[in-house]
FITORVEX-873200 format. One record per residue (C-alpha): residue number from 1; residue in one letter; x negated, y, z negated. Coordinates in steps of 0.1 Angstrom, whole numbers. Example, Ala and Ser with C-alpha at 12.3 -4.5 7.8 and 13.67 -1.06 7.14 Angstrom:
REM residues 2
<atom num="1" residu="A" c1="-123" c2="-45" c3="-78"/>
<atom num="2" residu="S" c1="-137" c2="-11" c3="-71"/>
***
This chain:
REM residues 420
<atom num="1" residu="M" c1="-55" c2="-48" c3="-54"/>
<atom num="2" residu="Q" c1="-89" c2="-45" c3="-65"/>
<atom num="3" residu="K" c1="-120" c2="-27" c3="-47"/>
<atom num="4" residu="Q" c1="-150" c2="-42" c3="-39"/>
<atom num="5" residu="G" c1="-184" c2="-34" c3="-55"/>
<atom num="6" residu="S" c1="-187" c2="3" c3="-63"/>
<atom num="7" residu="E" c1="-148" c2="4" c3="-58"/>
<atom num="8" residu="L" c1="-139" c2="-26" c3="-86"/>
<atom num="9" residu="H" c1="-111" c2="-21" c3="-106"/>
<atom num="10" residu="F" c1="-99" c2="9" c3="-89"/>
<atom num="11" residu="N" c1="-63" c2="9" c3="-76"/>
<atom num="12" residu="F" c1="-52" c2="27" c3="-46"/>
<atom num="13" residu="Y" c1="-29" c2="54" c3="-53"/>
<atom num="14" residu="Q" c1="-7" c2="74" c3="-30"/>
<atom num="15" residu="I" c1="6" c2="109" c3="-44"/>
<atom num="16" residu="G" c1="31" c2="139" c3="-28"/>
<atom num="17" residu="L" c1="60" c2="153" c3="-17"/>
<atom num="18" residu="N" c1="77" c2="158" c3="16"/>
<atom num="19" residu="Y" c1="109" c2="172" c3="30"/>
<atom num="20" residu="Q" c1="134" c2="145" c3="15"/>
<atom num="21" residu="K" c1="128" c2="164" c3="-20"/>
<atom num="22" residu="A" c1="112" c2="193" c3="-18"/>
<atom num="23" residu="D" c1="126" c2="226" c3="-1"/>
<atom num="24" residu="E" c1="102" c2="246" c3="19"/>
<atom num="25" residu="D" c1="93" c2="270" c3="-12"/>
<atom num="26" residu="T" c1="84" c2="239" c3="-32"/>
<atom num="27" residu="R" c1="62" c2="226" c3="0"/>
<atom num="28" residu="G" c1="46" c2="261" c3="4"/>
<atom num="29" residu="L" c1="29" c2="258" c3="-32"/>
<atom num="30" residu="F" c1="15" c2="225" c3="-24"/>
<atom num="31" residu="S" c1="4" c2="232" c3="12"/>
<atom num="32" residu="L" c1="-36" c2="228" c3="16"/>
<atom num="33" residu="D" c1="-51" c2="243" c3="45"/>
<atom num="34" residu="D" c1="-84" c2="236" c3="61"/>
<atom num="35" residu="S" c1="-104" c2="252" c3="36"/>
<atom num="36" residu="S" c1="-86" c2="240" c3="6"/>
<atom num="37" residu="Q" c1="-90" c2="207" c3="13"/>
<atom num="38" residu="K" c1="-126" c2="206" c3="20"/>
<atom num="39" residu="L" c1="-132" c2="218" c3="-16"/>
<atom num="40" residu="L" c1="-102" c2="194" c3="-28"/>
<atom num="41" residu="L" c1="-126" c2="169" c3="-11"/>
<atom num="42" residu="K" c1="-156" c2="182" c3="-19"/>
<atom num="43" residu="K" c1="-143" c2="181" c3="-57"/>
<atom num="44" residu="A" c1="-136" c2="144" c3="-54"/>
<atom num="45" residu="H" c1="-167" c2="133" c3="-45"/>
<atom num="46" residu="D" c1="-179" c2="155" c3="-71"/>
<atom num="47" residu="E" c1="-157" c2="135" c3="-95"/>
<atom num="48" residu="G" c1="-169" c2="97" c3="-78"/>
<atom num="49" residu="I" c1="-140" c2="89" c3="-59"/>
<atom num="50" residu="D" c1="-154" c2="73" c3="-30"/>
<atom num="51" residu="G" c1="-120" c2="68" c3="-9"/>
<atom num="52" residu="L" c1="-97" c2="97" c3="-2"/>
<atom num="53" residu="L" c1="-76" c2="110" c3="27"/>
<atom num="54" residu="V" c1="-54" c2="143" c3="23"/>
<atom num="55" residu="I" c1="-21" c2="149" c3="47"/>
<atom num="56" residu="S" c1="-10" c2="183" c3="44"/>
<atom num="57" residu="T" c1="16" c2="191" c3="71"/>
<atom num="58" residu="C" c1="47" c2="216" c3="76"/>
<atom num="59" residu="N" c1="71" c2="184" c3="59"/>
<atom num="60" residu="R" c1="44" c2="168" c3="34"/>
<atom num="61" residu="T" c1="16" c2="168" c3="12"/>
<atom num="62" residu="E" c1="-2" c2="139" c3="3"/>
<atom num="63" residu="L" c1="-27" c2="123" c3="-11"/>
<atom num="64" residu="Y" c1="-41" c2="86" c3="-1"/>
<atom num="65" residu="G" c1="-69" c2="75" c3="-27"/>
<atom num="66" residu="F" c1="-84" c2="50" c3="-51"/>
<atom num="67" residu="A" c1="-86" c2="61" c3="-88"/>
<atom num="68" residu="K" c1="-86" c2="49" c3="-126"/>
<atom num="69" residu="H" c1="-51" c2="71" c3="-128"/>
<atom num="70" residu="P" c1="-26" c2="86" c3="-104"/>
<atom num="71" residu="Y" c1="-30" c2="118" c3="-129"/>
<atom num="72" residu="Q" c1="-66" c2="122" c3="-115"/>
<atom num="73" residu="L" c1="-54" c2="125" c3="-76"/>
<atom num="74" residu="I" c1="-21" c2="148" c3="-90"/>
<atom num="75" residu="K" c1="-45" c2="169" c3="-111"/>
<atom num="76" residu="L" c1="-69" c2="173" c3="-80"/>
<atom num="77" residu="L" c1="-35" c2="184" c3="-56"/>
<atom num="78" residu="C" c1="-26" c2="211" c3="-84"/>
<atom num="79" residu="D" c1="-60" c2="225" c3="-90"/>
<atom num="80" residu="H" c1="-66" c2="233" c3="-54"/>
<atom num="81" residu="T" c1="-29" c2="248" c3="-46"/>
<atom num="82" residu="K" c1="-3" c2="271" c3="-60"/>
<atom num="83" residu="G" c1="16" c2="244" c3="-74"/>
<atom num="84" residu="T" c1="20" c2="233" c3="-109"/>
<atom num="85" residu="L" c1="23" c2="197" c3="-132"/>
<atom num="86" residu="S" c1="60" c2="204" c3="-137"/>
<atom num="87" residu="N" c1="64" c2="216" c3="-100"/>
<atom num="88" residu="F" c1="50" c2="184" c3="-88"/>
<atom num="89" residu="E" c1="69" c2="165" c3="-115"/>
<atom num="90" residu="N" c1="104" c2="174" c3="-104"/>
<atom num="91" residu="V" c1="100" c2="167" c3="-65"/>
<atom num="92" residu="S" c1="74" c2="139" c3="-61"/>
<atom num="93" residu="Y" c1="67" c2="106" c3="-58"/>
<atom num="94" residu="V" c1="36" c2="78" c3="-68"/>
<atom num="95" residu="Y" c1="30" c2="44" c3="-51"/>
<atom num="96" residu="K" c1="5" c2="22" c3="-64"/>
<atom num="97" residu="N" c1="-16" c2="-4" c3="-40"/>
<atom num="98" residu="S" c1="8" c2="-20" c3="-13"/>
<atom num="99" residu="E" c1="37" c2="0" c3="-14"/>
<atom num="100" residu="A" c1="10" c2="34" c3="-12"/>
<atom num="101" residu="I" c1="-4" c2="9" c3="21"/>
<atom num="102" residu="K" c1="31" c2="5" c3="36"/>
<atom num="103" residu="N" c1="42" c2="38" c3="32"/>
<atom num="104" residu="L" c1="8" c2="51" c3="52"/>
<atom num="105" residu="F" c1="19" c2="30" c3="76"/>
<atom num="106" residu="H" c1="54" c2="41" c3="77"/>
<atom num="107" residu="V" c1="43" c2="79" c3="78"/>
<atom num="108" residu="G" c1="17" c2="71" c3="110"/>
<atom num="109" residu="G" c1="49" c2="53" c3="124"/>
<atom num="110" residu="G" c1="67" c2="82" c3="128"/>
<atom num="111" residu="L" c1="99" c2="67" c3="106"/>
<atom num="112" residu="Q" c1="90" c2="95" c3="79"/>
<atom num="113" residu="S" c1="88" c2="120" c3="101"/>
<atom num="114" residu="Q" c1="113" c2="150" c3="98"/>
<atom num="115" residu="I" c1="126" c2="144" c3="129"/>
<atom num="116" residu="L" c1="124" c2="108" c3="133"/>
<atom num="117" residu="G" c1="99" c2="92" c3="161"/>
<atom num="118" residu="D" c1="77" c2="127" c3="157"/>
<atom num="119" residu="F" c1="43" c2="111" c3="163"/>
<atom num="120" residu="E" c1="23" c2="146" c3="157"/>
<atom num="121" residu="I" c1="20" c2="130" c3="123"/>
<atom num="122" residu="I" c1="-7" c2="105" c3="135"/>
<atom num="123" residu="S" c1="-31" c2="132" c3="151"/>
<atom num="124" residu="Q" c1="-28" c2="149" c3="115"/>
<atom num="125" residu="I" c1="-40" c2="112" c3="98"/>
<atom num="126" residu="R" c1="-68" c2="110" c3="125"/>
<atom num="127" residu="H" c1="-83" c2="146" c3="118"/>
<atom num="128" residu="S" c1="-74" c2="140" c3="81"/>
<atom num="129" residu="A" c1="-97" c2="106" c3="84"/>
<atom num="130" residu="I" c1="-127" c2="128" c3="100"/>
<atom num="131" residu="R" c1="-124" c2="156" c3="73"/>
<atom num="132" residu="S" c1="-126" c2="127" c3="47"/>
<atom num="133" residu="K" c1="-156" c2="108" c3="68"/>
<atom num="134" residu="E" c1="-173" c2="144" c3="69"/>
<atom num="135" residu="A" c1="-174" c2="143" c3="24"/>
<atom num="136" residu="G" c1="-185" c2="111" c3="23"/>
<atom num="137" residu="L" c1="-149" c2="96" c3="15"/>
<atom num="138" residu="L" c1="-141" c2="77" c3="42"/>
<atom num="139" residu="N" c1="-154" c2="41" c3="29"/>
<atom num="140" residu="S" c1="-150" c2="7" c3="45"/>
<atom num="141" residu="F" c1="-112" c2="0" c3="32"/>
<atom num="142" residu="L" c1="-100" c2="32" c3="38"/>
<atom num="143" residu="E" c1="-112" c2="35" c3="72"/>
<atom num="144" residu="R" c1="-98" c2="-2" c3="83"/>
<atom num="145" residu="L" c1="-68" c2="10" c3="64"/>
<atom num="146" residu="I" c1="-62" c2="41" c3="93"/>
<atom num="147" residu="N" c1="-75" c2="20" c3="122"/>
<atom num="148" residu="A" c1="-45" c2="-3" c3="112"/>
<atom num="149" residu="V" c1="-21" c2="23" c3="110"/>
<atom num="150" residu="I" c1="-30" c2="40" c3="142"/>
<atom num="151" residu="Q" c1="-25" c2="8" c3="161"/>
<atom num="152" residu="A" c1="7" c2="2" c3="145"/>
<atom num="153" residu="S" c1="15" c2="38" c3="155"/>
<atom num="154" residu="K" c1="1" c2="35" c3="192"/>
<atom num="155" residu="R" c1="25" c2="-1" c3="193"/>
<atom num="156" residu="V" c1="56" c2="17" c3="181"/>
<atom num="157" residu="K" c1="52" c2="46" c3="207"/>
<atom num="158" residu="N" c1="48" c2="25" c3="234"/>
<atom num="159" residu="E" c1="67" c2="-11" c3="228"/>
<atom num="160" residu="T" c1="98" c2="7" c3="216"/>
<atom num="161" residu="E" c1="116" c2="39" c3="222"/>
<atom num="162" residu="L" c1="118" c2="60" c3="190"/>
<atom num="163" residu="S" c1="101" c2="87" c3="203"/>
<atom num="164" residu="S" c1="125" c2="90" c3="233"/>
<atom num="165" residu="G" c1="135" c2="121" c3="246"/>
<atom num="166" residu="A" c1="127" c2="157" c3="240"/>
<atom num="167" residu="T" c1="133" c2="160" c3="202"/>
<atom num="168" residu="S" c1="106" c2="178" c3="183"/>
<atom num="169" residu="V" c1="103" c2="213" c3="158"/>
<atom num="170" residu="A" c1="91" c2="228" c3="192"/>
<atom num="171" residu="F" c1="123" c2="215" c3="209"/>
<atom num="172" residu="A" c1="147" c2="220" c3="182"/>
<atom num="173" residu="S" c1="137" c2="259" c3="181"/>
<atom num="174" residu="V" c1="138" c2="264" c3="218"/>
<atom num="175" residu="H" c1="174" c2="243" c3="219"/>
<atom num="176" residu="Y" c1="183" c2="268" c3="190"/>
<atom num="177" residu="I" c1="177" c2="296" c3="204"/>
<atom num="178" residu="F" c1="195" c2="288" c3="241"/>
<atom num="179" residu="N" c1="227" c2="281" c3="219"/>
<atom num="180" residu="S" c1="230" c2="309" c3="196"/>
<atom num="181" residu="I" c1="218" c2="341" c3="218"/>
<atom num="182" residu="E" c1="236" c2="351" c3="253"/>
<atom num="183" residu="N" c1="210" c2="364" c3="283"/>
<atom num="184" residu="V" c1="183" c2="348" c3="267"/>
<atom num="185" residu="D" c1="161" c2="362" c3="298"/>
<atom num="186" residu="D" c1="170" c2="393" c3="290"/>
<atom num="187" residu="K" c1="153" c2="392" c3="255"/>
<atom num="188" residu="N" c1="120" c2="400" c3="244"/>
<atom num="189" residu="I" c1="100" c2="371" c3="225"/>
<atom num="190" residu="L" c1="73" c2="376" c3="205"/>
<atom num="191" residu="L" c1="52" c2="342" c3="196"/>
<atom num="192" residu="F" c1="30" c2="350" c3="160"/>
<atom num="193" residu="G" c1="10" c2="319" c3="156"/>
<atom num="194" residu="T" c1="-8" c2="297" c3="183"/>
<atom num="195" residu="G" c1="-9" c2="266" c3="164"/>
<atom num="196" residu="K" c1="2" c2="230" c3="177"/>
<atom num="197" residu="I" c1="38" c2="236" c3="170"/>
<atom num="198" residu="G" c1="38" c2="272" c3="182"/>
<atom num="199" residu="R" c1="18" c2="261" c3="215"/>
<atom num="200" residu="N" c1="44" c2="234" c3="219"/>
<atom num="201" residu="T" c1="72" c2="261" c3="215"/>
<atom num="202" residu="C" c1="54" c2="284" c3="239"/>
<atom num="203" residu="E" c1="51" c2="254" c3="263"/>
<atom num="204" residu="N" c1="92" c2="246" c3="260"/>
<atom num="205" residu="L" c1="101" c2="279" c3="258"/>
<atom num="206" residu="V" c1="82" c2="286" c3="295"/>
<atom num="207" residu="K" c1="98" c2="250" c3="311"/>
<atom num="208" residu="H" c1="139" c2="265" c3="300"/>
<atom num="209" residu="S" c1="134" c2="301" c3="307"/>
<atom num="210" residu="N" c1="118" c2="334" c3="328"/>
<atom num="211" residu="N" c1="115" c2="347" c3="292"/>
<atom num="212" residu="H" c1="93" c2="381" c3="286"/>
<atom num="213" residu="I" c1="66" c2="363" c3="265"/>
<atom num="214" residu="T" c1="45" c2="381" c3="240"/>
<atom num="215" residu="L" c1="17" c2="362" c3="223"/>
<atom num="216" residu="I" c1="-5" c2="371" c3="189"/>
<atom num="217" residu="N" c1="-29" c2="353" c3="171"/>
<atom num="218" residu="R" c1="-53" c2="365" c3="145"/>
<atom num="219" residu="T" c1="-81" c2="353" c3="171"/>
<atom num="220" residu="R" c1="-71" c2="366" c3="205"/>
<atom num="221" residu="E" c1="-91" c2="338" c3="223"/>
<atom num="222" residu="K" c1="-70" c2="312" c3="213"/>
<atom num="223" residu="A" c1="-36" c2="333" c3="220"/>
<atom num="224" residu="E" c1="-51" c2="342" c3="255"/>
<atom num="225" residu="K" c1="-64" c2="305" c3="259"/>
<atom num="226" residu="I" c1="-25" c2="294" c3="259"/>
<atom num="227" residu="A" c1="-16" c2="331" c3="277"/>
<atom num="228" residu="G" c1="-33" c2="317" c3="305"/>
<atom num="229" residu="K" c1="-20" c2="283" c3="311"/>
<atom num="230" residu="F" c1="14" c2="303" c3="316"/>
<atom num="231" residu="N" c1="8" c2="338" c3="331"/>
<atom num="232" residu="L" c1="22" c2="353" c3="294"/>
<atom num="233" residu="S" c1="14" c2="387" c3="276"/>
<atom num="234" residu="V" c1="-10" c2="389" c3="247"/>
<atom num="235" residu="K" c1="-15" c2="418" c3="218"/>
<atom num="236" residu="D" c1="-41" c2="421" c3="193"/>
<atom num="237" residu="F" c1="-31" c2="413" c3="158"/>
<atom num="238" residu="F" c1="-29" c2="445" c3="146"/>
<atom num="239" residu="E" c1="-3" c2="451" c3="171"/>
<atom num="240" residu="L" c1="21" c2="431" c3="153"/>
<atom num="241" residu="E" c1="42" c2="456" c3="136"/>
<atom num="242" residu="T" c1="47" c2="474" c3="170"/>
<atom num="243" residu="E" c1="55" c2="441" c3="189"/>
<atom num="244" residu="V" c1="82" c2="432" c3="160"/>
<atom num="245" residu="K" c1="99" c2="463" c3="164"/>
<atom num="246" residu="K" c1="104" c2="459" c3="201"/>
<atom num="247" residu="S" c1="111" c2="420" c3="196"/>
<atom num="248" residu="D" c1="145" c2="400" c3="202"/>
<atom num="249" residu="I" c1="138" c2="370" c3="188"/>
<atom num="250" residu="L" c1="106" c2="362" c3="167"/>
<atom num="251" residu="I" c1="89" c2="328" c3="160"/>
<atom num="252" residu="V" c1="66" c2="326" c3="132"/>
<atom num="253" residu="A" c1="45" c2="297" c3="134"/>
<atom num="254" residu="T" c1="10" c2="304" c3="111"/>
<atom num="255" residu="G" c1="-7" c2="288" c3="89"/>
<atom num="256" residu="A" c1="-12" c2="315" c3="62"/>
<atom num="257" residu="Q" c1="-7" c2="311" c3="27"/>
<atom num="258" residu="N" c1="11" c2="342" c3="25"/>
<atom num="259" residu="P" c1="42" c2="362" c3="45"/>
<atom num="260" residu="T" c1="31" c2="379" c3="72"/>
<atom num="261" residu="I" c1="64" c2="389" c3="84"/>
<atom num="262" residu="T" c1="80" c2="415" c3="59"/>
<atom num="263" residu="K" c1="114" c2="434" c3="52"/>
<atom num="264" residu="S" c1="98" c2="463" c3="66"/>
<atom num="265" residu="M" c1="84" c2="453" c3="99"/>
<atom num="266" residu="I" c1="121" c2="444" c3="110"/>
<atom num="267" residu="P" c1="141" c2="468" c3="132"/>
<atom num="268" residu="K" c1="175" c2="472" c3="118"/>
<atom num="269" residu="D" c1="189" c2="491" c3="149"/>
<atom num="270" residu="K" c1="195" c2="457" c3="168"/>
<atom num="271" residu="P" c1="201" c2="424" c3="160"/>
<atom num="272" residu="M" c1="172" c2="401" c3="158"/>
<atom num="273" residu="L" c1="168" c2="360" c3="155"/>
<atom num="274" residu="I" c1="137" c2="352" c3="134"/>
<atom num="275" residu="L" c1="125" c2="311" c3="138"/>
<atom num="276" residu="D" c1="103" c2="304" c3="105"/>
<atom num="277" residu="L" c1="82" c2="275" c3="115"/>
<atom num="278" residu="S" c1="59" c2="278" c3="91"/>
<atom num="279" residu="I" c1="48" c2="262" c3="60"/>
<atom num="280" residu="P" c1="46" c2="279" c3="36"/>
<atom num="281" residu="K" c1="71" c2="306" c3="48"/>
<atom num="282" residu="N" c1="56" c2="335" c3="65"/>
<atom num="283" residu="A" c1="87" c2="356" c3="66"/>
<atom num="284" residu="S" c1="93" c2="368" c3="34"/>
<atom num="285" residu="N" c1="126" c2="358" c3="16"/>
<atom num="286" residu="D" c1="143" c2="401" c3="15"/>
<atom num="287" residu="I" c1="148" c2="398" c3="54"/>
<atom num="288" residu="L" c1="178" c2="379" c3="45"/>
<atom num="289" residu="E" c1="192" c2="411" c3="29"/>
<atom num="290" residu="L" c1="193" c2="423" c3="68"/>
<atom num="291" residu="E" c1="225" c2="420" c3="81"/>
<atom num="292" residu="N" c1="211" c2="423" c3="113"/>
<atom num="293" residu="V" c1="190" c2="394" c3="114"/>
<atom num="294" residu="N" c1="197" c2="355" c3="111"/>
<atom num="295" residu="L" c1="166" c2="341" c3="96"/>
<atom num="296" residu="I" c1="162" c2="302" c3="105"/>
<atom num="297" residu="S" c1="135" c2="282" c3="88"/>
<atom num="298" residu="I" c1="120" c2="247" c3="96"/>
<atom num="299" residu="D" c1="144" c2="228" c3="78"/>
<atom num="300" residu="E" c1="173" c2="241" c3="93"/>
<atom num="301" residu="L" c1="159" c2="235" c3="125"/>
<atom num="302" residu="S" c1="150" c2="199" c3="117"/>
<atom num="303" residu="K" c1="188" c2="190" c3="108"/>
<atom num="304" residu="M" c1="197" c2="197" c3="144"/>
<atom num="305" residu="T" c1="212" c2="160" c3="157"/>
<atom num="306" residu="N" c1="220" c2="153" c3="188"/>
<atom num="307" residu="Q" c1="225" c2="120" c3="216"/>
<atom num="308" residu="T" c1="189" c2="115" c3="215"/>
<atom num="309" residu="L" c1="184" c2="113" c3="175"/>
<atom num="310" residu="Q" c1="211" c2="86" c3="173"/>
<atom num="311" residu="K" c1="194" c2="67" c3="202"/>
<atom num="312" residu="R" c1="162" c2="66" c3="184"/>
<atom num="313" residu="Q" c1="180" c2="54" c3="148"/>
<atom num="314" residu="A" c1="188" c2="19" c3="168"/>
<atom num="315" residu="Q" c1="151" c2="14" c3="175"/>
<atom num="316" residu="I" c1="139" c2="14" c3="134"/>
<atom num="317" residu="P" c1="145" c2="-23" c3="135"/>
<atom num="318" residu="A" c1="120" c2="-28" c3="165"/>
<atom num="319" residu="A" c1="94" c2="-1" c3="147"/>
<atom num="320" residu="H" c1="97" c2="-19" c3="116"/>
<atom num="321" residu="Q" c1="87" c2="-49" c3="129"/>
<atom num="322" residu="I" c1="58" c2="-41" c3="147"/>
<atom num="323" residu="I" c1="46" c2="-23" c3="115"/>
<atom num="324" residu="D" c1="54" c2="-58" c3="97"/>
<atom num="325" residu="E" c1="31" c2="-73" c3="119"/>
<atom num="326" residu="V" c1="0" c2="-50" c3="118"/>
<atom num="327" residu="Y" c1="4" c2="-49" c3="81"/>
<atom num="328" residu="Q" c1="5" c2="-87" c3="74"/>
<atom num="329" residu="E" c1="-31" c2="-85" c3="94"/>
<atom num="330" residu="F" c1="-43" c2="-57" c3="72"/>
<atom num="331" residu="T" c1="-34" c2="-75" c3="35"/>
<atom num="332" residu="Q" c1="-52" c2="-106" c3="54"/>
<atom num="333" residu="W" c1="-81" c2="-91" c3="58"/>
<atom num="334" residu="I" c1="-77" c2="-75" c3="19"/>
<atom num="335" residu="E" c1="-73" c2="-113" c3="10"/>
<atom num="336" residu="N" c1="-105" c2="-123" c3="33"/>
<atom num="337" residu="R" c1="-124" c2="-91" c3="15"/>
<atom num="338" residu="K" c1="-123" c2="-111" c3="-19"/>
<atom num="339" residu="F" c1="-142" c2="-140" c3="-8"/>
<atom num="340" residu="V" c1="-170" c2="-117" c3="7"/>
<atom num="341" residu="P" c1="-190" c2="-114" c3="-28"/>
<atom num="342" residu="T" c1="-188" c2="-150" c3="-38"/>
<atom num="343" residu="L" c1="-200" c2="-161" c3="0"/>
<atom num="344" residu="H" c1="-231" c2="-133" c3="-6"/>
<atom num="345" residu="A" c1="-240" c2="-148" c3="-35"/>
<atom num="346" residu="L" c1="-237" c2="-181" c3="-24"/>
<atom num="347" residu="K" c1="-259" c2="-172" c3="5"/>
<atom num="348" residu="N" c1="-285" c2="-157" c3="-16"/>
<atom num="349" residu="K" c1="-287" c2="-187" c3="-39"/>
<atom num="350" residu="L" c1="-290" c2="-213" c3="-11"/>
<atom num="351" residu="E" c1="-319" c2="-189" c3="1"/>
<atom num="352" residu="T" c1="-337" c2="-196" c3="-35"/>
<atom num="353" residu="L" c1="-331" c2="-232" c3="-30"/>
<atom num="354" residu="K" c1="-344" c2="-232" c3="6"/>
<atom num="355" residu="N" c1="-376" c2="-211" c3="0"/>
<atom num="356" residu="N" c1="-382" c2="-235" c3="-34"/>
<atom num="357" residu="E" c1="-382" c2="-260" c3="-13"/>
<atom num="358" residu="I" c1="-405" c2="-250" c3="14"/>
<atom num="359" residu="I" c1="-433" c2="-242" c3="-12"/>
<atom num="360" residu="A" c1="-428" c2="-276" c3="-23"/>
<atom num="361" residu="A" c1="-432" c2="-289" c3="6"/>
<atom num="362" residu="K" c1="-460" c2="-268" c3="20"/>
<atom num="363" residu="K" c1="-481" c2="-280" c3="-15"/>
<atom num="364" residu="S" c1="-473" c2="-320" c3="-9"/>
<atom num="365" residu="L" c1="-478" c2="-323" c3="27"/>
<atom num="366" residu="N" c1="-511" c2="-298" c3="36"/>
<atom num="367" residu="G" c1="-514" c2="-292" c3="70"/>
<atom num="368" residu="S" c1="-489" c2="-310" c3="84"/>
<atom num="369" residu="F" c1="-461" c2="-290" c3="73"/>
<atom num="370" residu="S" c1="-442" c2="-263" c3="98"/>
<atom num="371" residu="E" c1="-432" c2="-232" c3="76"/>
<atom num="372" residu="Q" c1="-414" c2="-215" c3="109"/>
<atom num="373" residu="Q" c1="-395" c2="-248" c3="121"/>
<atom num="374" residu="A" c1="-384" c2="-256" c3="84"/>
<atom num="375" residu="E" c1="-373" c2="-220" c3="78"/>
<atom num="376" residu="L" c1="-351" c2="-221" c3="111"/>
<atom num="377" residu="I" c1="-336" c2="-254" c3="99"/>
<atom num="378" residu="G" c1="-327" c2="-242" c3="65"/>
<atom num="379" residu="N" c1="-312" c2="-211" c3="81"/>
<atom num="380" residu="K" c1="-291" c2="-229" c3="101"/>
<atom num="381" residu="I" c1="-281" c2="-254" c3="76"/>
<atom num="382" residu="I" c1="-274" c2="-221" c3="54"/>
<atom num="383" residu="Q" c1="-253" c2="-207" c3="76"/>
<atom num="384" residu="K" c1="-229" c2="-239" c3="82"/>
<atom num="385" residu="I" c1="-226" c2="-245" c3="47"/>
<atom num="386" residu="T" c1="-214" c2="-203" c3="40"/>
<atom num="387" residu="N" c1="-194" c2="-206" c3="70"/>
<atom num="388" residu="Q" c1="-175" c2="-236" c3="64"/>
<atom num="389" residu="L" c1="-166" c2="-224" c3="28"/>
<atom num="390" residu="A" c1="-152" c2="-192" c3="46"/>
<atom num="391" residu="H" c1="-130" c2="-215" c3="62"/>
<atom num="392" residu="H" c1="-117" c2="-232" c3="35"/>
<atom num="393" residu="L" c1="-112" c2="-200" c3="13"/>
<atom num="394" residu="K" c1="-94" c2="-186" c3="41"/>
<atom num="395" residu="K" c1="-72" c2="-217" c3="46"/>
<atom num="396" residu="E" c1="-65" c2="-220" c3="12"/>
<atom num="397" residu="V" c1="-54" c2="-183" c3="5"/>
<atom num="398" residu="H" c1="-30" c2="-189" c3="-21"/>
<atom num="399" residu="N" c1="-52" c2="-208" c3="-43"/>
<atom num="400" residu="S" c1="-83" c2="-186" c3="-36"/>
<atom num="401" residu="K" c1="-93" c2="-173" c3="-70"/>
<atom num="402" residu="E" c1="-95" c2="-208" c3="-82"/>
<atom num="403" residu="N" c1="-116" c2="-219" c3="-54"/>
<atom num="404" residu="I" c1="-140" c2="-187" c3="-58"/>
<atom num="405" residu="E" c1="-144" c2="-195" c3="-99"/>
<atom num="406" residu="V" c1="-152" c2="-234" c3="-90"/>
<atom num="407" residu="I" c1="-177" c2="-223" c3="-61"/>
<atom num="408" residu="K" c1="-193" c2="-199" c3="-88"/>
<atom num="409" residu="R" c1="-196" c2="-227" c3="-110"/>
<atom num="410" residu="M" c1="-206" c2="-254" c3="-92"/>
<atom num="411" residu="F" c1="-237" c2="-229" c3="-79"/>
<atom num="412" residu="Q" c1="-240" c2="-208" c3="-114"/>
<atom num="413" residu="L" c1="-234" c2="-172" c3="-94"/>
<atom num="414" residu="E" c1="-233" c2="-138" c3="-99"/>
<atom num="415" residu="D" c1="-213" c2="-115" c3="-75"/>
<atom num="416" residu="S" c1="-234" c2="-96" c3="-51"/>
<atom num="417" residu="N" c1="-228" c2="-58" c3="-56"/>
<atom num="418" residu="S" c1="-231" c2="-50" c3="-24"/>
<atom num="419" residu="N" c1="-202" c2="-30" c3="-8"/>
<atom num="420" residu="V" c1="-177" c2="-45" c3="24"/>
***
């Protein structure tokens, strides 16, 4: 694939890693928080990259963008995370052009989610697109691609049962709690972190029990907003250690880049369940040394399967069919883009010929010549010629390259440099 105008001769790449080959610790090394993403995008813009999308979630970190070589994107990722090139090489993937495009469709369609059919990723793609636009890195190609992915995702969600049933990390967390803890209603539950996973987990807990649930967030206002919906207790961040010691079940769902729950904070005189839903991990590994604590990670929760997931498996072919349809429409748009510079150049050439003829006619016909009428007729003729050629090029898509070269030679054209 070649880019148009300033994008010419660059390839479109997907580089990244996900839960399939990288464990939580490795994914944590390459996790990008909001500030890191903004810095990465700024650096990319400074390096002359004009199209880049950054996705960083609990189960994947990926960059989609145009570059001379994929290493340019890999270096950007390593420079803005704790990951190294050797870490990346062991668990990563790199795809180019059509494969990279198709993979973004599959990601947005919920087919590559850690829990099949989890469509939370599409809101993250939208958010990433907004961030890219703010950084000046959402070119026309990438914007069209993201809109197509969103369209495919909506159709998969509405026209299949890939997302049927209550299966998500939040649901799996609550399911695990109720299947592993007796008398849950008598337990003190502390939720630390009120991001999307934290909010969803809280909502699922409230639906299924009358537990005593306490919320803590670094920003108290965010916790209060959620607590107000469910009449829950809120504590300040400085009270975290005190509340941890009171709790029987601790759910950690923060976006911190380093562990916030340490071994010294954990009571040793009672059984305790800790669910760490954060990437990077927010519960330190030495907590595993405590015999009274059951520490469960997001990957362990995601392996929980049930009848819902089995039903979703049967919907995969239908999802693929929808994605293929939208993907084909997008690739047709890419093919059509190839014609635009030549058609622009042809239109400019015809405009020059028209203007020269009008000048000549004015000189020979003197006062009997209507320049306004000639301009109107000339523009209509130019539009009809370019429309006819555009129709022909789209119809003869398999011979588009040869046809474009014929038009260039016939009219002695040079492509316009304007972006599409």
